[in-house]
N, C-alpha and C positions, 0 to 999 in steps of 0.2 A: 740721745743715741738713738733709739729705738727707730725712731724715722727716716735716720742714717741707715740705718740696715735695711729697714724695710725697703726703700730707693734702690738702697743698692742690690736686694734681693730681686725685686722688681728689673733692674738690670740685666741680669745674669736671667731672668726668662724672657727677657726682649730680646734679643741679650744689647745691650746698646753701650756701656762701657766698655770705653777704648784706652790706651794712652799715645799718646802723639805728640813728638818730638818737639823740644821749646824752642825760640825762638833765640837768637845769642844773644845774652845780654851784653847793651853797651858797656863800657868801662870806664869809672870814674862817675862818675856821676852820682693831542686830546680831542679827548674828545667829549662831544656836549652831554651832559646830563646837570637834569635841576637836583639840587638838595635843600631847595628853600620849598615849603609846601608848597603843594601842586597845586590846581586852579581850583579842583573839586574837593581840594585838602578841607584839612580842621579848620586851618587860617580862612576860609572862603576865596573865593574868586577874587585874582588881582586886580585891581584897580590900573588905570593905564597912567593913572596921575600919581599913583606911588612909586612912578621912574621903572627902569628896568631892572630886570631880574639881577640879580649878581654873578658873574662871571663863574662858570661852570669849569668845575676843576676833575671831579673822582667821578670815572663814566659808570654807570648805571648799564647792568648787560639787559640787553632785549632777548627778543626768542632765539635772534641772530648770533649767540654769542661768539661760533666760528671768526663771523666777520669783521667783527670786533676786536677781537684777542688779536687779528691779523692788522688788523690799522694799528691797534697801539702799539703793538712791537716792529711795525714798518717805518712809524713815524719817531720813534727813538731816533736819538743822535748816533752817530756809528764814534767809535775812539777807539783808539790803538790797544792792544794791552801791553803797557808800558809800565812796569812796578816802579815804583822809586827805589831806590839804594835802599838795602840791608829792609826793606820792609818785610823779608820773610814770604815771599807768595809762594805759592806751588811754580817748579821750574819745568815748563809744559814742555821743552828739548829733552827731561830726563824722565822717563817714566816709570824707571827703577830706583829712585830718590826713596828713602827710607821715610822722609812723614808722608809721601804723596799714599804708601805705601796705606800708611792707615788711613788718612783720609775715605781713600777707596772703601776701607773695610766698614765704616762709618759712612757711605754711602752708601754702602750695599744692605750692611743693617736696614735703614732708616727708609730704602727703596723695599726692604720686602717689608716694615710693618704696615709701610703704602695701601699694598696689595690687601690687608688684614680689616684696617680702618679707615675713616677719612682723613686725610693725612696730607694737609699743603704749606700750613705755614706752622713755622719752628724758629722760636725767640731763644736766643744763647744770649746767655747769661753768666755772671757770676756771684760769689758773696760780696766780694772786694776789688780793689783797681787791682792792674799788675799781677792777673792768676792765667790771661791768654782768652778771656770772650774772645777781641778781635779778629786774633792771629786763627780762632777757630771757627769763627761763622767766615770771615772772609776764605778758609781754604777750603771749608766743606761747600762753600756755593762755587768755587771752584770745578772741584771735586765732582759734582754732582752736574754741571753745566759743560761736560765732556763725553757727556751721553749725549749725541747727536740729537732723541726724538723728547729732550726734556727742554722747555725754557724757565732759568731761574731766574729769579730777584734776587740781587743783595740789596738789603737796605738798611740804610744808618739812621736806627732811632733812638741814637744815642747822642739826644740833641746836647746836652751839655760839654762833653768835650769828645765833639764827631773827630775820627780820622780816616774815615775809608778814602774820602774822595783826592788827601794825599795819598795812601796806598797807590790810587789809581793812577797818582797826577791830575786828575779832571778837576774841572771847576768844583764849588760846591754849593754854588746857586747858578741859575735854580735846581731848587730840590724839593726835599719834603715839606716842608714847613711852606713854601711858596703856593704847593699844590694846595695843603692842608687851607692854606688861607684862599684861596680862590685867584690868586695871583699867577698861575700858568697849572695846564694840562696836566694829566697824568703821563702822558708822552713828550710834551716837554720838558719835563722833570728826571728822564730817563735816559741813560746814556747805554747804550750797544757795547760790550767789548767784542772787537771785532775776531774772527777766529774761534769764538766760543758762541752756546747760547745763553752767555749772561748779561744781564740784566742791569745796571747798579744808579739804583736810587740816595743820591749824595742827600745831608739832614739840610743843606738849605739853607734859607738867609738865618742869623742869629734871630733866638728871641728871649725874649725875658721871662717866659709865664713858659719853658718846656711842658711840665704835668697838664698844668689847663687847656696847650693847644692840643695834647694828646686824649684828652678827654674830650675830646667833641665829636659831633655826630659826624663830620666831617670822616674823621680817625677812623672811626667806628663803619660808616660805610667803604675808606679805603676796605677795609680788614674781610670784609665780605666779599669784596669781587677780585680784590687779585689771585684767590686759586680758582677763578674762573678763565684767569689770563695766560697766571702761570702754573706750571705742572708743581715748583720749589719757590717759598717766599720763603727768605732766611731773613731773620731780624736781627742785627748787634743792638745791643741793650744795654745802659748803665749798670752798675753794679746794682745787687738786688739791696743789701746793708746800706748804703750811701743816697738811696732814693725810692722814691714809690714810684718812679717812671717805668720798672720791666715789670714790678706789679700787677698794674695796671695791663701792662701791653699783654703781656701769661692768661690772664682772663680773655683776649680777645682773637689767640694764639692757637691755635689746634695743640700745640705740645710745646713744651721746655726743654733747652738741654743744661745743664749747671757746670759749669768748665769752674773745676778747681787745679793747683796747679803740689804737683809732688815736693812736700819739706815747706811748703809755705803756707798751704791755709790750714785752717787749724779747722778740728772737732767741733768746737763750739761756733764757728762762723757758719759752718756745713749746716749744724744743726738747725740756730737760728735761721741762714739763708730757706731752708725745708719748710721751716715751720711758716714763711711771709710766705709761700706756694699752696695752691690747690695742689693736691700731692698727687690728683689721679691726672694731674693734666703735666704733670715729670716724667720723660719719659727716661730719662736716667742720667749718668756724668760722665764727661771726659773729664780724665784723668791728662791732665799738661806737665809738662817739665819733665819724663822720661829721659835720662843718661842715654846719649845717643849709643853708648855702646855697646848699652843694653839690647837696644831694638838693631843695632847693625848686626848685632851677631846672629841672630836668628835669620836676618834676610841675606848676610852673603853665605853664609852658609850653603841655606837653596841655593843661592844662584849660582855660585864656584861650580856647585854641583850640578845645575841644571847646563852649564856651558861645557 
């Protein structure tokens, strides 16, 4: 329990802990880059008889990072912002909506932390399923992208149960797995959401070994390069207590945010989740599932007075 209390105290100091409203519960139920050994590398010079080098998928930044960034972002396929019904994404037409205020608060705290430390890539995870990690990751990315100066990546690293492509009603492939396996470039795997500075990297073609593909040097290279292309990279990952994927990804990202659901997540699960993470990498905890009335009361009073 002391680890949980320490995390909460760090959240108060940073401060990053916030409550967001829960989504309603349903009733019932490219660019070239050589990732192979270089011609002068440890593998020795490449012999032409070895055949062509594999297709290069993850870009390696040159000295002209600005031009490469613009080329990647410009080459991404544009798609309309068309949330699926009951997806619970932020309503861009209703700026005063209570959940939007909560995510803007979280966005503001993250942007402040970014001025104090290198902070570009954030893993969003939870101890168990159905605690709101995807809901938090997607809406935080949308809130960040509403700041025009920020180019934001939302990547679906939950290769076991990916849903982000369904929420935005886009194709699942090409996506992350296709990029890591050299079947497409990063630019070809991205989707640019029209009207926002938001780029979505869907999960891609299903694979039988998600953990193995995330533990490749291509995946590590991708994590190294993304901060040079995007101001923010937000990753939705599997729950901590149900697979090792999130633990691996947390070691590659700059920070981790743990999502818990009020009235559902147990202290035991929070403790076990914190123990599985590198504590220095945890920014804080987002408490999801607050009752709407608790949040509406404070915002309704303010806006009714200001009007």
